[in-house]
N, C-alpha and C positions, 0 to 999 in steps of 0.2 A: 515596621516595614510599610511603606506606602504602596499604593497601586496607581499606576498611570492609566489614564483612559486609553492610551495607545498600546497597552499591553495585550498581547495575544499569545496563547499557549497551545502548542500541539502536544497531545498525549497519546503515545503509541502503546497500546495495551497488547503486548505480544505474548506468545507462548513461552519464550525463554527469558524475555526481559520486558520491563516497563520503562519507557523513556519519556521524560518531559522536557520540552524545549520552550523556554520563555523568551519572547522577542518583543521589541518595541518598533512600532510603525513610525517611520520618519519620512514624511512625504511619500514618495514611491518606493522607498527603500525599507528593508526589514533587517534590523540589527539584533543578533542573538545576544542576550544578556545573562541568561542562566540555563544550566543544563543539569538534569538529574536522571539517574539511571539506577534501577534496582532489579535483581533477579526475580523472575515471575514463577510462582509455583501453584497458581490457582487456575491456570488454563490448560486445556488439552486440545491441540489442533485448532487453536483460535477460539475455542468455546469455553466460557467460564464454567468450571466444575467445582470451585471452592471460593465462595464469595468473600469469606473473611481473609483468606490469604491474598486474594486479589486486592481487596481494600487496603490491607496493610502495605502491600508493595506500592500501590498508587500513592499513598500518603508519604512514604519514604522518598519516592522519586520526586514528588512535587515539593516536599520540604527541602530537598537538596537543591532543586532549581530556585526556590525562593531564597535560600541562603546565599547562593552564588549571585543571583541577580538583584538582591536587596529589594524584593517586591513581595506583594501579597497576592497569591493566585486564588481566585474564586470561581473562574469559569475556564473551560477548555474546549478545544475542538479535538475530538477523539476519533479513532479509526476502528474499523471492524474488518476481519477477514477470517473466514472459516470454510470448511469443505462443503458447507450447505448453501453458500451464496451462489446464485445463478445469474447469468447474463443472457439477454435475448434481444433480438432486434424487432422493432415494430414500425408500423406505418399508419399515418393519419391523413385524412382528406376532409376538407370542408369547402363550402362555397363562400366566396367573398361578396358580401352584400353591396358594398359601395364601390366595387371595382378598384379599390385601392387598399393595400394591406396595411392594417393598423395593428397596434400592440394587442388589442383585444382579439384580433383574428389569429395572431400567432399563439396567444394563450388557448384559443379554441382548438387549433389544430394539434397543439401539444396534448391537450386534454383528450382529444380523439385518439391519439396514438397511445395514451395511457390505458385506454379501455380494453385491456386484454384480461382474460381469465387467469387468475393466479389462485393457488390454494388459500383458504381462509387463515391458515397459520403463518402466512408470509406477508411481507410488506415491501413496497417499492422504496428503495433507498435513493436512486437517482434516475432521472430521465434526461439523457444527454443527446441533444439534437446532433445529427450527423450532417444533414443537408436539407434544404427546402427545395421544393419543385414548384415553380410558378408557371402555370399553363404549359406543362411538359418540358419546361426549361429547367434542367437539373443543375446541381452544383452551386446553388445560391446559399450563401451563409447568413445573410441578413435581408429578409424580404420586405421589411417595413418601408412603406412609401412606393412600392412597385405596383403597377397596374396589372390586374389579373381578375379572372372570374373564379378560378379554382386554385386553392393552395394545398400543397401536400408537404409532409415532413417525414423523414426517416430518422428514427431515434434508436439509441441503445439503452435498454433498461436493465437495472441491476436490482435484484430482489434478495431478501434475506429473511430467515426465520424471525418472526416477531419476538419470540422469547429471547433470542440471542442478543438483539439490540436492546431489549428491556433490561437484561442482566448487566450489560455493559453500562447503561445509564444508572442502574441501581448501585453498582459498585462505585461509580464516580460520586453519586449523591451521598452515599454513606461516608465517603472520604471528604465530604464538605465541598464538593465541586458541582457547579452547574454545567451541564453539557449544552453548548451552543449549537453543535451539529455533530452527526455521526457520518463519517466519510469512508467509502470503500478504500482500504489502505493502499492498494497498488495505484489508484488514481492520485493519491497524495505523493507517493514515491515518484510517479511519472512527472508530477509538477516540479519536483525538486531536481531531477536528474536529466530529463530529456529536453532537447532544444526544439524550437519551432521547425527548423529545417528537417530534423529527424522525423517528427510527426508528419510532415508534409510528404516526405519521400516514402515513408513506410518503415515502421520499426516495431519490434516486439520487446516489451519490458518483461523481464523475468525476475521477480522478487522472491529470493529464497530465504525464508524466515526459519524460526525454530520448529514450528509445527506444520506449516503449509508452504507451498510454492505458488505464488500468484502470477498470473499472466494477463497482460493487457496488450492488445495489438492496435496500433494507430496507422491510419492511411489517409492521405488527403487532409491532414490536420484533425481528423475525427477519430474517436474511439469506435472501433468496428467489432471488437471481440474481447471477451474477458472470461477467465476461468480460474478456478482454484483447485490445486491438487493437494491431497492430504499427506504430503511427504515434505520433510524439511530437515533442518540441522539436527534435531533431536534423534532422528533415525540414524544419522551418522554417529552420534555419540553412543547410542545403544549398540551399534555394530562394533565400535571400538571396545566397549566394555565387555562384550561377549567374546570377541576375537582375541583380545589381549588379557582377558581374565583380570580386569581391574575395576574398581568401583566407578559408578557412573560419573560422580563429580570429578574424579581423576581423569576419566576418559574425556570429559569436556575440556579440561586443562590441556591434555595432550593434543586434542584436536586444534585448539586455538594456538598453541605454541609451535607445534611441529607438523600440523596437518598439511599434506600435499596430495591433491587429487589426481596427479599424473605421475605414475611411478618412474617414468623415464627421466624426470627432472631431479630425482633424488640420487645422490652419490651412494654407491654400494657400501662404502666404509662408514657412513654416518650411523651413529647409534643413539638411542634414547633410553632413559631410565623409566621403567614402567612400574608404578606401585602395585603391590599385590593385595589380595583380600585376606581377611582373617589374621592380620598381624604378621603375615609372612614377609620375608625380606624382598625388597624390590628387585626386579630383573632387568638386565640390559638386553635390549632387543634392537635389531636393525631398524632404522627409520623406514626402510622400504616396506617392512611388514605393515606398518601403519598405513602407508600409501596404498598397499595392495588391498586393504580393507575398505578404504575410502573410495577408490577409483570406481569399482563396479556399482556402488550405490549411487554416486553422483552421475555416472553414465546412465543408470536406470532413470533417474529424475529427468535428465536432459532428453532422453528418448521419449518419455511420457509428455514432456513439453512439446517436443517435435510433433508428436501425434496430435496434440491440441492445435498446433499451428496449421497442420495439414487439414484438420477438421474444419478450421475456420475458412479455408479456401483462399487465404492470403499468403501462402508459402512462397509464391513467386512475386510478391509485391513488397518485399522487405528490403528495399534498396539500402536502407541505413543499418540493416543487420539486427543484431541482438544486443540489448543492454542488460547486464547483470547487476543486481543490487540486492540489498539485504545482508544480514550478518554473515551468512555462509559464503557470499561472493568474495569475501576477502581471503579465503583459503588459497594458498599457492596452487597454481595450475588451473584454476577455474576457467579463465578465458581460453586457454590453450585447448583444454578438453572440450569446451563448448564449440569451438571452431571445428574440431574434428567431427562432432556429432551433427551440427547444423549445416556445415559447409557454407557458413556466412561469416562476415566480419563481426567480432564480438569485443565489447569493451566493458569495463566496470563503470557503474554510474554512481557518482558522489554528488552531494548537494552543491548547487551553485546559485549565483544571483542573490547572495545574502551577505550581510556585513556583521560586524561585531566579533564574536568568538569563533571565527570561521575555521581556525586551525584545529579546533577541538571537534567540530561537527562535520568537517569535510571528510566523511567516510561513509561508505554504503550502509554502515550500521545505523546511522541516524537519518537515512533518506526519508523514511516514512514520517518521523516526528517533525523534521524540518518542513516536509511537504504539507503536513497538516497546519503548521504555523503559517506557511505561505498562503494556503487557501483561506485560512482564517483571516489573514490580513486583508485579502481582497474582498472577502465577505463583509468585513467591517466597513471598508471604504465604500462599498455599494449599499450596505444596509438593506439587503434584499430578503433576509429571512425574518420570519415572525414566529414567535413561540406560541404554541397552543397551550394555554394555561388550563384547559379543561381536562387534559390527560394527567395521569400520575407521573408522567415523565416529561422532560423538556423536549417534546417532539417539534419538528420543524415543518412549517407549512411553506412549501416551495413551489408552487404551481409553475408559472411560466418563467419568471425571472430567477431560475436556479443559478447557482454559482457556475455550474458547468456549461450553461448556455454560451457564455463568452469565452470559456477556456478551451473547448474542444469543438 
């Protein structure tokens, strides 16, 4: 199997599954050529708890993508999301010496905004400019070439535990892969499913995965708030297992095949066969019973998301509403229940602006992995990252010209 120089791979290391998307860059287009997916048993709430299980799942997902795409995968863009990731806004100010903003001035003001105290066991994943202020004129997206004596910037910073990112990289390295960059997963999902008009008007992306629910709020085309909740699809599976007295793996199958999070959408006469534990005979139960288990848990998740949106202060600036993505968003009744809780328009978000095997990946399940490939392709085209060879991990030096400078 050969490797194209235009090959880019997004690797979504999730709590419930690991997905690898191999794509080829063709001009400004990205064509999906290979897809691999394997159940994940080495993570809990987005954090690696078993390296060997995670490495094994990564290898199997990557091998499947290699086989389908007829390529040799050696490097990946991977994501991270766990309950310990934090987002915060910061502000930087500098004086412009030559009265004209140059690239070095933008770098200096970004560096000034980065200088906030964070615990020694945490690192900065991303510094995403929201807007520049040129002599009190706000709303500037690109200040280079403008005349001014003072330059300010407002940024959104995302930090993560250092050990969490190191363990992700270590798992990839053990699987024979070089990590080109680690990206906050909901940012990747947003790149795959949100349109520029939605980001401009104001939109909240809610990515419901296996172990976490990720939130990103955009307004004026900029990321203004991010948060991670330690609740996800695995909690629904556990509720089903306990409520219907069935093994966890059977509960997952029932959730995927018959799950509906809004009881009013289920016909009373519908029934499902529920496997029992201990070798007992399966039972026939009303499908509404399954829905009655799922609805309160999903409603709880949505109410916690609503609390985060209110905490952000942008609850009245979401003209484009809510976009649901992630594996759990495919459950029947998700948009309808969300509209009841948020009182906003809600839609499911699936990957777009891609070519190749689009019929396979056009699902919220693959939003993050496709988004990682999209961001990776734009990173490759700009060649703006440099690898720090002095560290034990393939860390990225991304000062001013970060990928997200031009995306948000």
